[in-house]
PyMOL Python script that loads the backbone (N, CA, C, O; Angstrom):
from pymol import cmd

cmd.read_pdbstr("""\
ATOM      1  N   MET A   1     131.005 100.671 126.598  1.00  0.00           N
ATOM      2  CA  MET A   1     130.560 100.058 125.353  1.00  0.00           C
ATOM      3  C   MET A   1     130.135  98.629 125.656  1.00  0.00           C
ATOM      4  O   MET A   1     130.795  97.927 126.423  1.00  0.00           O
ATOM      5  N   ASN A   2     129.050  98.208 125.060  1.00  0.00           N
ATOM      6  CA  ASN A   2     128.532  96.850 125.216  1.00  0.00           C
ATOM      7  C   ASN A   2     128.421  96.197 123.855  1.00  0.00           C
ATOM      8  O   ASN A   2     128.123  96.852 122.857  1.00  0.00           O
ATOM      9  N   VAL A   3     128.665  94.905 123.827  1.00  0.00           N
ATOM     10  CA  VAL A   3     128.621  94.161 122.571  1.00  0.00           C
ATOM     11  C   VAL A   3     127.612  93.027 122.712  1.00  0.00           C
ATOM     12  O   VAL A   3     127.637  92.273 123.685  1.00  0.00           O
ATOM     13  N   GLY A   4     126.726  92.919 121.728  1.00  0.00           N
ATOM     14  CA  GLY A   4     125.780  91.812 121.672  1.00  0.00           C
ATOM     15  C   GLY A   4     126.216  90.868 120.570  1.00  0.00           C
ATOM     16  O   GLY A   4     127.193  91.127 119.867  1.00  0.00           O
ATOM     17  N   SER A   5     125.501  89.793 120.426  1.00  0.00           N
ATOM     18  CA  SER A   5     125.827  88.848 119.356  1.00  0.00           C
ATOM     19  C   SER A   5     124.550  88.485 118.610  1.00  0.00           C
ATOM     20  O   SER A   5     123.448  88.582 119.148  1.00  0.00           O
ATOM     21  N   ILE A   6     124.723  88.064 117.358  1.00  0.00           N
ATOM     22  CA  ILE A   6     123.591  87.683 116.519  1.00  0.00           C
ATOM     23  C   ILE A   6     123.669  86.182 116.264  1.00  0.00           C
ATOM     24  O   ILE A   6     124.718  85.663 115.883  1.00  0.00           O
ATOM     25  N   THR A   7     122.559  85.493 116.477  1.00  0.00           N
ATOM     26  CA  THR A   7     122.521  84.053 116.249  1.00  0.00           C
ATOM     27  C   THR A   7     122.309  83.762 114.766  1.00  0.00           C
ATOM     28  O   THR A   7     122.091  84.673 113.968  1.00  0.00           O
ATOM     29  N   THR A   8     122.377  82.489 114.414  1.00  0.00           N
ATOM     30  CA  THR A   8     122.154  82.104 113.025  1.00  0.00           C
ATOM     31  C   THR A   8     120.730  82.413 112.573  1.00  0.00           C
ATOM     32  O   THR A   8     120.472  82.511 111.374  1.00  0.00           O
ATOM     33  N   LYS A   9     119.800  82.570 113.522  1.00  0.00           N
ATOM     34  CA  LYS A   9     118.418  82.917 113.199  1.00  0.00           C
ATOM     35  C   LYS A   9     118.201  84.430 113.169  1.00  0.00           C
ATOM     36  O   LYS A   9     117.077  84.888 112.963  1.00  0.00           O
ATOM     37  N   GLY A  10     119.267  85.212 113.373  1.00  0.00           N
ATOM     38  CA  GLY A  10     119.145  86.663 113.340  1.00  0.00           C
ATOM     39  C   GLY A  10     118.689  87.275 114.652  1.00  0.00           C
ATOM     40  O   GLY A  10     118.389  88.468 114.707  1.00  0.00           O
ATOM     41  N   GLN A  11     118.633  86.479 115.705  1.00  0.00           N
ATOM     42  CA  GLN A  11     118.244  86.999 117.010  1.00  0.00           C
ATOM     43  C   GLN A  11     119.442  87.676 117.662  1.00  0.00           C
ATOM     44  O   GLN A  11     120.586  87.265 117.466  1.00  0.00           O
ATOM     45  N   ILE A  12     119.164  88.722 118.442  1.00  0.00           N
ATOM     46  CA  ILE A  12     120.226  89.497 119.071  1.00  0.00           C
ATOM     47  C   ILE A  12     120.176  89.312 120.582  1.00  0.00           C
ATOM     48  O   ILE A  12     119.108  89.359 121.192  1.00  0.00           O
ATOM     49  N   THR A  13     121.339  89.103 121.170  1.00  0.00           N
ATOM     50  CA  THR A  13     121.451  89.081 122.615  1.00  0.00           C
ATOM     51  C   THR A  13     121.751  90.503 123.075  1.00  0.00           C
ATOM     52  O   THR A  13     122.769  91.082 122.697  1.00  0.00           O
ATOM     53  N   ILE A  14     120.867  91.059 123.885  1.00  0.00           N
ATOM     54  CA  ILE A  14     121.073  92.405 124.412  1.00  0.00           C
ATOM     55  C   ILE A  14     121.831  92.270 125.729  1.00  0.00           C
ATOM     56  O   ILE A  14     121.373  91.577 126.638  1.00  0.00           O
ATOM     57  N   PRO A  15     122.976  92.919 125.841  1.00  0.00           N
ATOM     58  CA  PRO A  15     123.769  92.799 127.075  1.00  0.00           C
ATOM     59  C   PRO A  15     122.977  93.205 128.320  1.00  0.00           C
ATOM     60  O   PRO A  15     122.110  94.076 128.264  1.00  0.00           O
ATOM     61  N   LYS A  16     123.293  92.555 129.443  1.00  0.00           N
ATOM     62  CA  LYS A  16     122.580  92.784 130.701  1.00  0.00           C
ATOM     63  C   LYS A  16     122.569  94.256 131.100  1.00  0.00           C
ATOM     64  O   LYS A  16     121.538  94.755 131.551  1.00  0.00           O
ATOM     65  N   GLU A  17     123.679  94.957 130.950  1.00  0.00           N
ATOM     66  CA  GLU A  17     123.743  96.366 131.331  1.00  0.00           C
ATOM     67  C   GLU A  17     122.719  97.202 130.549  1.00  0.00           C
ATOM     68  O   GLU A  17     122.104  98.116 131.098  1.00  0.00           O
ATOM     69  N   ILE A  18     122.547  96.879 129.274  1.00  0.00           N
ATOM     70  CA  ILE A  18     121.572  97.596 128.445  1.00  0.00           C
ATOM     71  C   ILE A  18     120.157  97.235 128.874  1.00  0.00           C
ATOM     72  O   ILE A  18     119.303  98.112 129.002  1.00  0.00           O
ATOM     73  N   ARG A  19     119.902  95.942 129.096  1.00  0.00           N
ATOM     74  CA  ARG A  19     118.566  95.508 129.547  1.00  0.00           C
ATOM     75  C   ARG A  19     118.192  96.184 130.861  1.00  0.00           C
ATOM     76  O   ARG A  19     117.057  96.626 131.039  1.00  0.00           O
ATOM     77  N   THR A  20     119.138  96.260 131.764  1.00  0.00           N
ATOM     78  CA  THR A  20     118.883  96.902 133.051  1.00  0.00           C
ATOM     79  C   THR A  20     118.621  98.389 132.871  1.00  0.00           C
ATOM     80  O   THR A  20     117.692  98.935 133.467  1.00  0.00           O
ATOM     81  N   SER A  21     119.430  99.042 132.056  1.00  0.00           N
ATOM     82  CA  SER A  21     119.298 100.478 131.828  1.00  0.00           C
ATOM     83  C   SER A  21     117.951 100.833 131.216  1.00  0.00           C
ATOM     84  O   SER A  21     117.357 101.852 131.568  1.00  0.00           O
ATOM     85  N   LEU A  22     117.464  99.993 130.297  1.00  0.00           N
ATOM     86  CA  LEU A  22     116.180 100.239 129.636  1.00  0.00           C
ATOM     87  C   LEU A  22     115.007  99.585 130.367  1.00  0.00           C
ATOM     88  O   LEU A  22     113.860  99.691 129.932  1.00  0.00           O
ATOM     89  N   ASP A  23     115.303  98.907 131.484  1.00  0.00           N
ATOM     90  CA  ASP A  23     114.291  98.175 132.251  1.00  0.00           C
ATOM     91  C   ASP A  23     113.559  97.171 131.365  1.00  0.00           C
ATOM     92  O   ASP A  23     112.331  97.088 131.383  1.00  0.00           O
ATOM     93  N   LEU A  24     114.333  96.412 130.591  1.00  0.00           N
ATOM     94  CA  LEU A  24     113.766  95.393 129.701  1.00  0.00           C
ATOM     95  C   LEU A  24     113.628  94.071 130.443  1.00  0.00           C
ATOM     96  O   LEU A  24     114.545  93.624 131.133  1.00  0.00           O
ATOM     97  N   LYS A  25     112.469  93.463 130.286  1.00  0.00           N
ATOM     98  CA  LYS A  25     112.208  92.172 130.899  1.00  0.00           C
ATOM     99  C   LYS A  25     111.784  91.198 129.803  1.00  0.00           C
ATOM    100  O   LYS A  25     111.419  91.609 128.701  1.00  0.00           O
ATOM    101  N   GLU A  26     111.835  89.923 130.112  1.00  0.00           N
ATOM    102  CA  GLU A  26     111.427  88.911 129.147  1.00  0.00           C
ATOM    103  C   GLU A  26     110.015  89.214 128.644  1.00  0.00           C
ATOM    104  O   GLU A  26     109.111  89.481 129.436  1.00  0.00           O
ATOM    105  N   GLY A  27     109.835  89.172 127.330  1.00  0.00           N
ATOM    106  CA  GLY A  27     108.536  89.425 126.722  1.00  0.00           C
ATOM    107  C   GLY A  27     108.308  90.872 126.312  1.00  0.00           C
ATOM    108  O   GLY A  27     107.378  91.164 125.561  1.00  0.00           O
ATOM    109  N   ASP A  28     109.165  91.797 126.808  1.00  0.00           N
ATOM    110  CA  ASP A  28     109.034  93.196 126.398  1.00  0.00           C
ATOM    111  C   ASP A  28     109.348  93.326 124.916  1.00  0.00           C
ATOM    112  O   ASP A  28     110.094  92.524 124.354  1.00  0.00           O
ATOM    113  N   ARG A  29     108.782  94.327 124.301  1.00  0.00           N
ATOM    114  CA  ARG A  29     109.062  94.627 122.896  1.00  0.00           C
ATOM    115  C   ARG A  29     110.012  95.806 122.840  1.00  0.00           C
ATOM    116  O   ARG A  29     109.984  96.696 123.690  1.00  0.00           O
ATOM    117  N   VAL A  30     110.860  95.791 121.809  1.00  0.00           N
ATOM    118  CA  VAL A  30     111.783  96.900 121.594  1.00  0.00           C
ATOM    119  C   VAL A  30     111.597  97.437 120.180  1.00  0.00           C
ATOM    120  O   VAL A  30     111.104  96.745 119.290  1.00  0.00           O
ATOM    121  N   ILE A  31     112.002  98.673 120.003  1.00  0.00           N
ATOM    122  CA  ILE A  31     111.911  99.319 118.697  1.00  0.00           C
ATOM    123  C   ILE A  31     113.323  99.637 118.243  1.00  0.00           C
ATOM    124  O   ILE A  31     114.108 100.217 118.992  1.00  0.00           O
ATOM    125  N   PHE A  32     113.645  99.255 117.011  1.00  0.00           N
ATOM    126  CA  PHE A  32     114.925  99.601 116.414  1.00  0.00           C
ATOM    127  C   PHE A  32     114.680 100.732 115.429  1.00  0.00           C
ATOM    128  O   PHE A  32     113.793 100.645 114.580  1.00  0.00           O
ATOM    129  N   VAL A  33     115.463 101.787 115.546  1.00  0.00           N
ATOM    130  CA  VAL A  33     115.341 102.927 114.644  1.00  0.00           C
ATOM    131  C   VAL A  33     116.673 103.079 113.908  1.00  0.00           C
ATOM    132  O   VAL A  33     117.728 103.172 114.537  1.00  0.00           O
ATOM    133  N   ILE A  34     116.620 103.103 112.583  1.00  0.00           N
ATOM    134  CA  ILE A  34     117.826 103.273 111.773  1.00  0.00           C
ATOM    135  C   ILE A  34     117.833 104.696 111.240  1.00  0.00           C
ATOM    136  O   ILE A  34     116.872 105.146 110.617  1.00  0.00           O
ATOM    137  N   GLU A  35     118.936 105.400 111.496  1.00  0.00           N
ATOM    138  CA  GLU A  35     119.056 106.774 111.053  1.00  0.00           C
ATOM    139  C   GLU A  35     120.527 107.057 110.761  1.00  0.00           C
ATOM    140  O   GLU A  35     121.393 106.844 111.610  1.00  0.00           O
ATOM    141  N   ASP A  36     120.794 107.534 109.565  1.00  0.00           N
ATOM    142  CA  ASP A  36     122.163 107.864 109.155  1.00  0.00           C
ATOM    143  C   ASP A  36     123.132 106.690 109.365  1.00  0.00           C
ATOM    144  O   ASP A  36     124.254 106.881 109.833  1.00  0.00           O
ATOM    145  N   GLY A  37     122.695 105.501 109.019  1.00  0.00           N
ATOM    146  CA  GLY A  37     123.563 104.331 109.091  1.00  0.00           C
ATOM    147  C   GLY A  37     123.788 103.792 110.493  1.00  0.00           C
ATOM    148  O   GLY A  37     124.638 102.922 110.680  1.00  0.00           O
ATOM    149  N   GLN A  38     123.057 104.280 111.476  1.00  0.00           N
ATOM    150  CA  GLN A  38     123.200 103.789 112.840  1.00  0.00           C
ATOM    151  C   GLN A  38     121.844 103.358 113.368  1.00  0.00           C
ATOM    152  O   GLN A  38     120.815 103.935 113.015  1.00  0.00           O
ATOM    153  N   ALA A  39     121.851 102.348 114.212  1.00  0.00           N
ATOM    154  CA  ALA A  39     120.614 101.849 114.798  1.00  0.00           C
ATOM    155  C   ALA A  39     120.578 102.185 116.286  1.00  0.00           C
ATOM    156  O   ALA A  39     121.587 102.103 116.985  1.00  0.00           O
ATOM    157  N   THR A  40     119.400 102.562 116.745  1.00  0.00           N
ATOM    158  CA  THR A  40     119.192 102.761 118.175  1.00  0.00           C
ATOM    159  C   THR A  40     118.066 101.836 118.608  1.00  0.00           C
ATOM    160  O   THR A  40     117.234 101.430 117.797  1.00  0.00           O
ATOM    161  N   ILE A  41     118.049 101.512 119.879  1.00  0.00           N
ATOM    162  CA  ILE A  41     117.030 100.618 120.417  1.00  0.00           C
ATOM    163  C   ILE A  41     116.308 101.337 121.542  1.00  0.00           C
ATOM    164  O   ILE A  41     116.924 102.016 122.363  1.00  0.00           O
ATOM    165  N   ARG A  42     114.982 101.176 121.567  1.00  0.00           N
ATOM    166  CA  ARG A  42     114.165 101.766 122.628  1.00  0.00           C
ATOM    167  C   ARG A  42     113.177 100.716 123.104  1.00  0.00           C
ATOM    168  O   ARG A  42     112.772  99.829 122.354  1.00  0.00           O
ATOM    169  N   LYS A  43     112.807 100.836 124.342  1.00  0.00           N
ATOM    170  CA  LYS A  43     111.759  99.975 124.868  1.00  0.00           C
ATOM    171  C   LYS A  43     110.440 100.456 124.277  1.00  0.00           C
ATOM    172  O   LYS A  43     110.138 101.650 124.305  1.00  0.00           O
ATOM    173  N   ALA A  44     109.666  99.536 123.748  1.00  0.00           N
ATOM    174  CA  ALA A  44     108.369  99.893 123.165  1.00  0.00           C
ATOM    175  C   ALA A  44     107.364 100.123 124.287  1.00  0.00           C
ATOM    176  O   ALA A  44     107.312  99.371 125.261  1.00  0.00           O
ATOM    177  N   SER A  45     106.590 101.148 124.134  1.00  0.00           N
ATOM    178  CA  SER A  45     105.527 101.387 125.102  1.00  0.00           C
ATOM    179  C   SER A  45     104.322 100.552 124.699  1.00  0.00           C
ATOM    180  O   SER A  45     104.367  99.797 123.727  1.00  0.00           O
ATOM    181  N   ARG A  46     103.300 100.691 125.420  1.00  0.00           N
ATOM    182  CA  ARG A  46     102.080  99.944 125.102  1.00  0.00           C
ATOM    183  C   ARG A  46     101.206 100.693 124.105  1.00  0.00           C
ATOM    184  O   ARG A  46     100.053 100.329 123.876  1.00  0.00           O
ATOM    185  N   GLU A  47     101.772 101.749 123.513  1.00  0.00           N
ATOM    186  CA  GLU A  47     101.032 102.509 122.506  1.00  0.00           C
ATOM    187  C   GLU A  47     100.815 101.660 121.266  1.00  0.00           C
ATOM    188  O   GLU A  47     101.542 100.696 121.023  1.00  0.00           O
ATOM    189  N   LYS A  48      99.822 102.021 120.495  1.00  0.00           N
ATOM    190  CA  LYS A  48      99.596 101.359 119.217  1.00  0.00           C
ATOM    191  C   LYS A  48     100.751 101.702 118.290  1.00  0.00           C
ATOM    192  O   LYS A  48     101.331 102.783 118.389  1.00  0.00           O
ATOM    193  N   ILE A  49     101.085 100.784 117.388  1.00  0.00           N
ATOM    194  CA  ILE A  49     102.197 100.997 116.457  1.00  0.00           C
ATOM    195  C   ILE A  49     101.977 102.246 115.619  1.00  0.00           C
ATOM    196  O   ILE A  49     102.940 102.930 115.272  1.00  0.00           O
ATOM    197  N   SER A  50     100.721 102.559 115.287  1.00  0.00           N
ATOM    198  CA  SER A  50     100.454 103.758 114.489  1.00  0.00           C
ATOM    199  C   SER A  50     100.857 105.012 115.260  1.00  0.00           C
ATOM    200  O   SER A  50     101.343 105.971 114.660  1.00  0.00           O
ATOM    201  N   GLU A  51     100.664 105.021 116.571  1.00  0.00           N
ATOM    202  CA  GLU A  51     101.068 106.168 117.394  1.00  0.00           C
ATOM    203  C   GLU A  51     102.585 106.272 117.454  1.00  0.00           C
ATOM    204  O   GLU A  51     103.138 107.369 117.377  1.00  0.00           O
ATOM    205  N   VAL A  52     103.252 105.143 117.589  1.00  0.00           N
ATOM    206  CA  VAL A  52     104.720 105.134 117.643  1.00  0.00           C
ATOM    207  C   VAL A  52     105.287 105.648 116.330  1.00  0.00           C
ATOM    208  O   VAL A  52     106.178 106.498 116.329  1.00  0.00           O
ATOM    209  N   LEU A  53     104.778 105.139 115.208  1.00  0.00           N
ATOM    210  CA  LEU A  53     105.294 105.549 113.906  1.00  0.00           C
ATOM    211  C   LEU A  53     104.992 107.018 113.615  1.00  0.00           C
ATOM    212  O   LEU A  53     105.784 107.685 112.950  1.00  0.00           O
ATOM    213  N   ARG A  54     103.879 107.526 114.093  1.00  0.00           N
ATOM    214  CA  ARG A  54     103.522 108.919 113.869  1.00  0.00           C
ATOM    215  C   ARG A  54     104.538 109.855 114.525  1.00  0.00           C
ATOM    216  O   ARG A  54     104.767 110.958 114.030  1.00  0.00           O
ATOM    217  N   LYS A  55     105.147 109.427 115.630  1.00  0.00           N
ATOM    218  CA  LYS A  55     106.125 110.251 116.349  1.00  0.00           C
ATOM    219  C   LYS A  55     107.519 110.203 115.718  1.00  0.00           C
ATOM    220  O   LYS A  55     108.380 111.019 116.048  1.00  0.00           O
ATOM    221  N   GLN A  56     107.739 109.251 114.813  1.00  0.00           N
ATOM    222  CA  GLN A  56     109.058 109.084 114.205  1.00  0.00           C
ATOM    223  C   GLN A  56     109.338 110.170 113.184  1.00  0.00           C
ATOM    224  O   GLN A  56     108.420 110.748 112.603  1.00  0.00           O
ATOM    225  N   LYS A  57     110.617 110.438 112.973  1.00  0.00           N
ATOM    226  CA  LYS A  57     111.033 111.322 111.890  1.00  0.00           C
ATOM    227  C   LYS A  57     110.740 110.598 110.576  1.00  0.00           C
ATOM    228  O   LYS A  57     110.594 109.376 110.571  1.00  0.00           O
ATOM    229  N   PRO A  58     110.652 111.324 109.468  1.00  0.00           N
ATOM    230  CA  PRO A  58     110.395 110.658 108.185  1.00  0.00           C
ATOM    231  C   PRO A  58     111.455 109.598 107.893  1.00  0.00           C
ATOM    232  O   PRO A  58     112.639 109.807 108.156  1.00  0.00           O
ATOM    233  N   TRP A  59     111.030 108.475 107.354  1.00  0.00           N
ATOM    234  CA  TRP A  59     111.942 107.377 107.059  1.00  0.00           C
ATOM    235  C   TRP A  59     112.296 107.419 105.588  1.00  0.00           C
ATOM    236  O   TRP A  59     111.518 107.911 104.770  1.00  0.00           O
ATOM    237  N   LYS A  60     113.449 106.914 105.252  1.00  0.00           N
ATOM    238  CA  LYS A  60     113.886 106.880 103.859  1.00  0.00           C
ATOM    239  C   LYS A  60     113.061 105.861 103.079  1.00  0.00           C
ATOM    240  O   LYS A  60     112.411 104.996 103.665  1.00  0.00           O
ATOM    241  N   GLU A  61     113.094 105.972 101.751  1.00  0.00           N
ATOM    242  CA  GLU A  61     112.264 105.129 100.884  1.00  0.00           C
ATOM    243  C   GLU A  61     112.417 103.639 101.153  1.00  0.00           C
ATOM    244  O   GLU A  61     111.421 102.916 101.200  1.00  0.00           O
ATOM    245  N   HIS A  62     113.665 103.163 101.333  1.00  0.00           N
ATOM    246  CA  HIS A  62     113.882 101.730 101.489  1.00  0.00           C
ATOM    247  C   HIS A  62     113.295 101.184 102.781  1.00  0.00           C
ATOM    248  O   HIS A  62     113.200  99.967 102.940  1.00  0.00           O
ATOM    249  N   SER A  63     112.901 102.042 103.699  1.00  0.00           N
ATOM    250  CA  SER A  63     112.379 101.568 104.966  1.00  0.00           C
ATOM    251  C   SER A  63     110.870 101.334 104.949  1.00  0.00           C
ATOM    252  O   SER A  63     110.305 100.886 105.947  1.00  0.00           O
ATOM    253  N   ILE A  64     110.219 101.628 103.838  1.00  0.00           N
ATOM    254  CA  ILE A  64     108.778 101.386 103.756  1.00  0.00           C
ATOM    255  C   ILE A  64     108.490  99.905 103.962  1.00  0.00           C
ATOM    256  O   ILE A  64     107.529  99.541 104.640  1.00  0.00           O
ATOM    257  N   ARG A  65     109.336  99.046 103.368  1.00  0.00           N
ATOM    258  CA  ARG A  65     109.170  97.597 103.596  1.00  0.00           C
ATOM    259  C   ARG A  65     109.312  97.269 105.079  1.00  0.00           C
ATOM    260  O   ARG A  65     108.568  96.450 105.618  1.00  0.00           O
ATOM    261  N   PHE A  66     110.275  97.918 105.731  1.00  0.00           N
ATOM    262  CA  PHE A  66     110.488  97.694 107.160  1.00  0.00           C
ATOM    263  C   PHE A  66     109.254  98.127 107.953  1.00  0.00           C
ATOM    264  O   PHE A  66     108.823  97.416 108.861  1.00  0.00           O
ATOM    265  N   GLN A  67     108.684  99.284 107.619  1.00  0.00           N
ATOM    266  CA  GLN A  67     107.492  99.769 108.317  1.00  0.00           C
ATOM    267  C   GLN A  67     106.334  98.787 108.165  1.00  0.00           C
ATOM    268  O   GLN A  67     105.634  98.485 109.131  1.00  0.00           O
ATOM    269  N   LYS A  68     106.141  98.291 106.942  1.00  0.00           N
ATOM    270  CA  LYS A  68     105.051  97.331 106.708  1.00  0.00           C
ATOM    271  C   LYS A  68     105.271  96.058 107.513  1.00  0.00           C
ATOM    272  O   LYS A  68     104.327  95.509 108.082  1.00  0.00           O
ATOM    273  N   ARG A  69     106.525  95.583 107.563  1.00  0.00           N
ATOM    274  CA  ARG A  69     106.838  94.379 108.323  1.00  0.00           C
ATOM    275  C   ARG A  69     106.588  94.624 109.809  1.00  0.00           C
ATOM    276  O   ARG A  69     106.056  93.749 110.493  1.00  0.00           O
ATOM    277  N   MET A  70     106.963  95.799 110.322  1.00  0.00           N
ATOM    278  CA  MET A  70     106.741  96.113 111.734  1.00  0.00           C
ATOM    279  C   MET A  70     105.253  96.131 112.061  1.00  0.00           C
ATOM    280  O   MET A  70     104.833  95.607 113.092  1.00  0.00           O
ATOM    281  N   ARG A  71     104.462  96.732 111.185  1.00  0.00           N
ATOM    282  CA  ARG A  71     103.021  96.792 111.429  1.00  0.00           C
ATOM    283  C   ARG A  71     102.428  95.388 111.438  1.00  0.00           C
ATOM    284  O   ARG A  71     101.564  95.081 112.259  1.00  0.00           O
ATOM    285  N   LYS A  72     102.891  94.536 110.525  1.00  0.00           N
ATOM    286  CA  LYS A  72     102.379  93.163 110.458  1.00  0.00           C
ATOM    287  C   LYS A  72     102.755  92.385 111.714  1.00  0.00           C
ATOM    288  O   LYS A  72     101.931  91.658 112.268  1.00  0.00           O
ATOM    289  N   GLU A  73     104.028  92.543 112.172  1.00  0.00           N
ATOM    290  CA  GLU A  73     104.478  91.824 113.348  1.00  0.00           C
ATOM    291  C   GLU A  73     103.815  92.336 114.618  1.00  0.00           C
ATOM    292  O   GLU A  73     103.596  91.569 115.556  1.00  0.00           O
ATOM    293  N   TRP A  74     103.490  93.632 114.656  1.00  0.00           N
ATOM    294  CA  TRP A  74     102.909  94.234 115.847  1.00  0.00           C
ATOM    295  C   TRP A  74     101.543  93.648 116.099  1.00  0.00           C
ATOM    296  O   TRP A  74     100.879  94.024 117.064  1.00  0.00           O
TER     297      TRP A  74
END
""", "prot")
cmd.dss("prot")
cmd.show_as("cartoon", "prot")
cmd.util.cbc("prot")
cmd.orient("prot")
């Protein structure tokens, strides 16, 4: 089990073991997926956000705002 921390700005420190396992490097993008009250993290590929979202399972109603925010940030 690994534990990260959240800063006052909402930034998350990803533990080294997780970064190594996912081959995450500085500047890489990650995707957070919330499902059944749990979040998972994946390394984002270089695919367009529309392709990534198309592969996702249907999201609950409250996540539409999240999807719009992700598209804007992407």
